[in-house]
C-alpha positions in Angstrom: -0.2 -0.2 -0.1 1.6 3.4 -1.2 1.4 6.4 1.7 1.3 9.9 1.0 5.2 10.4 1.5 6.3 7.3 -1.0 7.7 9.2 -3.8 9.3 5.8 -5.7 7.6 2.5 -5.3 8.4 -0.7 -6.9 5.7 -2.1 -9.5 5.3 -5.4 -6.9 4.9 -3.2 -3.8 1.8 -1.1 -5.6 -1.8 -2.6 -5.0 -4.7 -2.5 -6.6 -6.2 0.5 -4.0 -3.5 2.8 -4.8 -4.7 4.3 -7.9 -4.9 7.5 -6.6 -1.1 7.5 -6.5 0.2 5.0 -9.1 -2.4 5.4 -11.5 -4.5 2.9 -13.3 -2.1 1.3 -14.8 0.2 0.2 -12.4 -2.4 -0.4 -9.4 -3.3 -3.0 -12.2 0.5 -4.0 -13.1 0.9 -4.2 -9.0 -2.3 -6.4 -8.2 -1.3 -8.5 -10.7 1.9 -9.1 -8.6 0.1 -9.9 -5.5 -1.8 -12.5 -7.1 1.1 -14.0 -8.3 1.2 -13.1 -12.1 4.7 -12.5 -13.5 5.1 -8.9 -14.5 7.7 -6.7 -16.1 10.6 -4.8 -13.8 9.8 -1.6 -12.8 8.6 1.2 -10.2 6.4 4.3 -10.3 7.0 7.5 -9.2 4.2 8.7 -7.6 1.6 11.8 -7.4 3.3 12.5 -4.2 6.5 12.5 -6.4 4.8 14.9 -8.8 3.4 17.1 -5.9 7.0 17.6 -4.6 8.6 18.7 -7.3 5.7 21.2 -8.4 5.8 22.5 -4.6 9.9 23.1 -4.6 10.0 25.0 -7.9 6.5 27.3 -7.0 5.4 25.9 -10.7 1.7 25.1 -9.5 1.2 29.5 -9.4 3.3 30.0 -12.6 1.5 27.1 -14.4 -2.1 28.6 -13.0 -1.1 32.0 -14.4 0.0 30.7 -17.8 -3.4 28.9 -17.8 -5.4 32.1 -17.2 -4.2 33.7 -20.2 -5.4 31.4 -23.0 -8.0 32.5 -25.6 -9.5 29.2 -25.9 -10.9 30.5 -29.3 -7.7 31.3 -30.3 -5.6 28.2 -31.8 -2.1 30.2 -31.9 -2.9 31.3 -28.1 -3.3 27.4 -26.9 -0.5 26.3 -29.0 1.8 29.2 -27.3 1.0 29.0 -23.6 1.0 24.7 -23.9 4.8 25.3 -25.4 5.4 27.6 -22.4 3.9 25.6 -19.9 5.9 22.3 -21.3 9.4 24.1 -21.2 8.8 25.6 -17.9 8.3 22.0 -16.4 11.1 20.2 -18.6 14.0 23.1 -17.4 13.0 22.5 -13.9 14.9 20.6 -11.1 14.0 17.7 -9.7 14.2 18.1 -5.5 17.2 15.9 -4.6 15.7 13.6 -2.4 13.2 12.3 -5.1 15.7 12.0 -7.9 18.2 10.1 -5.6 15.5 7.6 -5.3 14.8 7.6 -8.6 18.1 6.7 -10.4 18.4 3.9 -7.2 14.9 2.3 -8.5 16.8 2.6 -12.0 19.8 0.9 -11.3 17.3 -1.8 -9.9 15.8 -2.4 -13.1 18.5 -2.4 -15.7 19.8 0.3 -18.2 17.1 -0.1 -20.9 14.0 0.9 -19.7 11.2 2.9 -21.1 8.8 5.6 -19.4 4.8 5.3 -19.5 2.8 8.2 -18.8 -0.2 7.1 -16.6 -3.3 8.8 -15.8 -3.5 9.3 -12.1 -7.0 10.9 -12.2 -9.6 12.6 -14.5 -8.2 16.4 -13.7 -4.7 15.4 -16.1 -6.3 13.4 -18.6 -10.0 13.2 -19.7 -9.4 10.4 -23.0 -7.4 7.5 -22.6 -5.3 8.1 -25.9 -3.4 11.0 -23.5 -2.0 7.8 -21.2 -0.2 6.0 -24.0 2.3 8.9 -24.6 6.0 7.1 -23.9 9.6 8.4 -24.1 12.2 5.5 -24.1 15.5 6.4 -22.5 19.2 4.9 -21.7 21.8 6.0 -19.2 21.8 7.7 -15.9 22.2 11.0 -17.5 18.9 10.8 -19.5 16.5 9.8 -16.9 15.3 13.3 -14.8 14.8 14.6 -18.6 12.5 11.7 -20.2 10.9 12.1 -16.8 10.3 15.9 -17.0 9.1 15.5 -20.6 6.1 12.7 -19.7 5.2 15.0 -16.9 4.9 18.5 -19.3 2.7 15.7 -21.3 -0.1 16.8 -19.3 0.1 19.9 -21.2 -0.3 19.4 -24.9 -2.4 21.3 -26.7 -5.4 18.3 -27.3 -4.9 17.8 -23.5 -5.7 21.6 -22.5 -8.7 21.5 -24.6 -10.6 18.4 -23.1 -9.8 19.7 -19.8 -11.1 23.2 -20.9 -14.3 21.7 -22.3 -14.9 19.7 -19.1 -14.6 22.7 -16.2 -10.6 21.5 -15.3 -8.3 25.4 -16.1 -6.0 24.7 -13.2 -2.6 23.2 -13.1 -2.7 19.4 -12.8 -1.5 17.6 -9.0 -2.0 14.4 -9.6 0.3 12.4 -12.4 2.0 9.1 -12.0 4.9 7.6 -14.4 5.7 3.6 -14.8 9.0 3.0 -15.8 9.8 -0.9 -16.6 12.4 -2.4 -18.3 12.1 -2.6 -22.1 12.7 -6.3 -22.6 14.3 -8.4 -25.7 11.2 -9.8 -26.8 10.9 -12.9 -28.9 7.0 -13.3 -29.1 4.4 -11.3 -27.9 0.4 -11.2 -28.1 -3.0 -11.6 -26.3 -5.0 -14.1 -24.6 -8.9 -13.9 -23.7 -11.3 -15.5 -22.1 -14.0 -13.9 -24.3 -15.5 -17.5 -24.9 -17.3 -19.7 -21.8 -15.8 -22.6 -23.6 -12.4 -21.1 -24.7 -10.2 -19.4 -24.3 -8.3 -17.0 -27.0 -4.7 -16.6 -27.6 -3.2 -14.2 -30.5 1.2 -14.8 -30.9 3.1 -13.0 -33.1 6.9 -12.9 -33.3 8.4 -9.6 -31.6 6.4 -7.0 -29.7 2.9 -7.4 -31.5 1.4 -3.8 -33.0 -1.8 -3.5 -34.6 -1.2 -4.3 -38.8 0.8 -7.3 -38.3 -0.6 -10.6 -38.9 -0.2 -13.1 -36.2 -1.5 -16.7 -35.2 -4.7 -17.4 -33.2 -5.2 -20.4 -31.4 -8.5 -21.6 -29.6 -7.6 -23.9 -26.0 -10.5 -25.9 -24.4 -10.4 -24.2 -20.8 -9.9 -26.9 -17.9 -6.9 -28.0 -19.6 -8.7 -29.4 -22.2 -6.1 -29.4 -24.8 -6.0 -27.1 -28.2 -8.8 -27.2 -30.1 -7.9 -24.9 -33.4 -4.9 -23.1 -34.7 -4.9 -20.5 -37.2 -1.7 -20.3 -38.7 -0.6 -17.4 -40.9 2.4 -16.2 -42.5 4.5 -13.0 -41.0 6.4 -10.9 -42.5 7.2 -7.9 -40.4 7.6 -7.8 -36.6 8.7 -4.7 -34.6 11.6 -5.4 -32.4 13.6 -2.5 -29.9 17.0 -1.5 -31.3 19.3 1.4 -30.0 16.1 3.3 -27.9 13.4 3.0 -30.8 11.0 0.5 -32.0 11.9 -0.6 -35.6 10.1 -3.4 -38.4 12.4 -6.5 -38.8 11.8 -8.8 -42.0 10.8 -12.1 -41.0 12.4 -14.4 -43.9 9.9 -16.5 -45.9 11.1 -19.9 -44.8 10.0 -19.3 -41.1 7.3 -16.9 -41.8 4.5 -19.2 -41.7 5.4 -21.4 -39.2 3.3 -21.7 -35.7 5.0 -18.6 -33.3 5.1 -20.5 -30.0 5.2 -24.0 -29.0 2.5 -25.7 -28.1 3.4 -26.3 -24.4 3.7 -22.4 -24.4 -0.1 -22.1 -25.8 -1.3 -24.3 -23.1 0.5 -22.5 -20.1 -0.9 -19.0 -21.7 -4.7 -20.6 -21.4 -3.4 -21.6 -17.8 -2.9 -18.3 -16.9 -5.5 -16.4 -18.5 -7.9 -19.0 -16.5 -6.8 -18.2 -13.5 -6.9 -14.4 -14.0 -11.0 -15.2 -14.6 -10.8 -17.0 -11.6 -9.0 -14.2 -9.4 -11.1 -11.1 -10.4 -14.2 -12.7 -11.7 -14.6 -11.0 -14.9 -13.9 -12.6 -18.4 -10.2 -11.3 -19.0 -7.3 -10.1 -21.1 -3.4 -10.3 -20.6 -0.9 -9.4 -22.6 2.0 -10.9 -22.8 5.4 -11.0 -23.7 8.0 -14.0 -23.6 11.7 -13.1 -23.5 15.0 -15.2 -24.0 16.0 -16.3 -19.9 19.6 -15.9 -19.1 20.2 -19.4 -18.8 18.8 -21.0 -21.7 17.7 -24.4 -20.1 15.2 -23.6 -17.0 12.3 -26.3 -15.9 9.1 -24.7 -16.9 8.0 -24.4 -13.2 10.7 -22.9 -12.4 10.2 -20.3 -14.9 6.5 -19.7 -15.1 6.0 -20.0 -11.0 3.7 -22.4 -9.3 0.9 -21.0 -11.7 1.8 -23.6 -14.3 1.0 -26.3 -11.6 -0.5 -29.4 -12.9 0.3 -28.7 -16.6 2.4 -31.0 -18.1 6.1 -29.9 -17.3 6.7 -30.2 -21.3 9.3 -27.7 -22.2 7.5 -24.4 -23.3 9.6 -23.5 -25.7 9.5 -20.3 -28.4 9.1 -22.0 -31.8 13.1 -22.3 -33.1 11.2 -21.9 -36.5 11.3 -18.0 -36.2 13.6 -16.2 -38.8 16.9 -17.6 -39.8 18.4 -13.8 -38.9 16.7 -13.7 -35.6 18.1 -17.3 -35.1 20.6 -16.4 -32.6 18.4 -14.7 -30.6 15.8 -17.2 -29.9 18.5 -20.0 -29.5 16.7 -20.9 -26.0 14.5 -23.4 -25.3 13.0 -22.5 -22.7 11.8 -18.8 -22.1 10.5 -16.6 -19.5 6.8 -14.8 -19.7 5.6 -11.7 -18.2 2.4 -10.1 -18.1 2.2 -6.8 -19.4 -1.8 -5.8 -18.7 -4.8 -7.1 -17.7 -8.3 -5.9 -18.7 -12.0 -7.2 -17.3 -13.4 -8.4 -20.6 -16.6 -8.2 -22.5 -18.6 -10.3 -20.3 -19.7 -13.7 -22.1 -22.5 -13.7 -25.0 -26.0 -14.9 -23.7 -27.1 -18.5 -25.4 -30.8 -16.9 -25.0 -30.8 -14.2 -27.0 -33.3 -14.1 -30.1 -31.6 -15.5 -32.6 -32.1 -12.8 -35.3 -30.5 -10.2 -32.7 -26.7 -10.9 -31.4 -26.1 -8.2 -28.2 -23.0 -8.1 -27.1 -22.8 -7.4 -23.0 -19.5 -5.0 -22.9 -20.5 -2.9 -19.6 -22.1 -3.7 -16.6 -25.1 -2.1 -15.4 -28.8 -0.3 -16.0 -29.6 2.2 -18.4 -33.0 3.7 -18.8 -33.8 6.2 -21.4 -34.8 6.9 -24.1 -32.9 6.1 -28.0 -30.9 8.8 -29.3 -28.8 8.1 -32.5 -25.5 9.7 -33.2 -25.0 9.8 -37.0 -22.5 12.2 -37.2 -19.9 14.2 -34.5 -21.8 17.0 -34.1 -24.4 14.9 -32.3 -22.2 13.9 -29.3 -22.5 17.3 -28.3 -26.6 16.6 -27.9 -26.4 14.1 -25.4 -28.0 14.5 -22.3 -28.7 12.6 -19.4 -31.5 10.1 -19.7 -30.5 9.5 -23.2 -29.8 6.1 -24.5 -27.2 6.8 -27.4 -26.8 4.4 -30.1 -24.1 5.3 -32.4 -21.6 3.2 -34.9 -19.5 6.1 -34.4 -15.8 6.0 -32.7 -16.6 7.6 -29.3 -12.7 8.1 -28.6 -12.7 11.8 -29.1 -16.1 12.2 -27.5 -15.6 10.5 -24.2 -17.1 13.6 -22.1 -19.9 14.0 -24.3 -21.0 10.4 -23.9 -20.2 10.4 -20.1 -23.6 12.3 -19.9 -25.4 9.0 -21.4 -27.8 6.6 -19.0 -26.6 4.1 -21.6 -25.0 3.3 -25.1 -25.2 0.9 -27.4 -22.2 0.3 -30.0 -22.9 -0.5 -33.5 -20.2 -2.2 -36.0 -18.9 -3.2 -32.9 -15.2 -4.5 -32.5 -13.3 -6.5 -29.6 -9.7 -3.9 -29.8 -8.6 -3.6 -26.1 -8.6 -0.3 -26.4 -12.3 0.0 -27.2 -12.9 -2.0 -24.1 -10.8 0.1 -21.9 -12.1 3.8 -22.9 -16.1 2.2 -22.5 -14.6 0.7 -19.2 -13.4 4.1 -18.0 -16.8 5.8 -18.8 -18.6 3.7 -16.4 -21.5 3.7 -18.7 -23.7 0.5 -19.0 -22.9 -0.7 -22.2 -23.9 -3.4 -25.2 -22.9 -3.5 -28.9 -24.8 -5.1 -31.6 -22.8 -8.4 -33.2 -22.1 -8.3 -36.6 -23.9 -10.6 -37.6 -27.2 -8.5 -36.6 -25.9 -5.4 -37.5 -28.5 -4.7 -40.6 -31.6 -6.3 -38.3 -31.4 -3.8 -35.1 -33.2 -0.8 -35.4 -35.7 1.0 -32.1 -37.5 4.4 -33.3 -36.2 7.3 -32.1 -37.0 8.9 -28.8 -38.3 4.4 -28.0 -37.9 4.2 -23.8 -35.9 1.3 -23.5 -34.3 -0.8 -20.5 -30.4 -1.4 -20.9 -28.7 -4.1 -18.8 -24.7 -3.8 -19.6 -24.6 -7.0 -17.2 -26.5 -9.6 -19.3 -26.9 -8.0 -22.7 -30.0 -7.3 -23.1 -32.4 -4.1 -23.8 -36.2 -4.1 -23.1 -39.0 -1.9 -24.4 -41.7 -2.3 -22.2 -41.4 -6.2 -21.4 -40.3 -7.1 -24.9 -37.0 -8.4 -25.6 -35.3 -6.8 -28.4 
């Protein structure tokens, strides 16, 4: 548990209840560590540290003065003030008691680390995309520069505009930063328990990125075995090289092979099922696989006791990865780390109308009248008591959507980012499955009851 005077804390010591000090991502990762999941080595510079930084440099008063001078009807004014505040933060001195702790923790995770900005509360970031801001650095000399740069991102122009629209026009007081080791990743992917019977695993060489092809594997729950594999050709992958993520070609004769071994697939399924049992909701975990220093370590030792009753066959990265990377992939046994965990879409109920596939996305009951949002301008007309139906991206309109009593997503997809954004809104949400897009329609102003827990929509007593 983080206390009010803790400035730097290992991720292993962060708990789920530490969101105010550590931010949502760090709290989630720390919570996984406490539940026995293997996490990437790292630490968090807490919001207490940021507050100390502001106090020591008398920055809050200076920032508020600059914020007060913005003309939000003038783009040049926003850009100018944003630039001034960011420079002010980046040039200010980090207190010695804070920098000493950061250097010490930095040494503990190694020399190759990246910094990831993390939302601490809604004061600083009103759109989940701002949490993605990251800087990669190497060496003690640039640690403080990277940290100040991340802090300054609280005041990028788009963040200032979002905060102004929602009445936040003072300096951010809470901001936490996560620093984790950048790993030499052999393979990565995600594993989800979206289905009642199966675990679905996606895997690819290197860091799995949107737009890259990847394998998918289906595993029966309760150690039921692999029931389906879809192996695709992967021609490119992302790897970490000299401070940047770069694309690397996968040699043709290896690109169409299975990306991870059957033993590793089964282990990931076991890990994901454990997450579901621990957190009571369907889960997605993002994972990376790295080469261990000892090339032949028993899987049970590497993967902890979570591997339990699963056969102790060596879980190896397939040796048929790219020949250009064969030296990197030479280890027969590799270490798995969980990058992140998300509560996922609850299961599709089987008793829905066959013609209308409705998917539960976020739990809760919403009652109100149907309002269709067909163009971006319609988002600003959303009021309390509206059940919003839209096929548009909600990414840039979260404050507006948050006012709604319920949300019905059309053209729904299962991207993690979309699920996280809906979760952060706290609005009861369902989605219309792909097969039912053309069959779903409710008249405008129809009064409905939306149940985001079971994935049902009621009009009167009729299940839509």
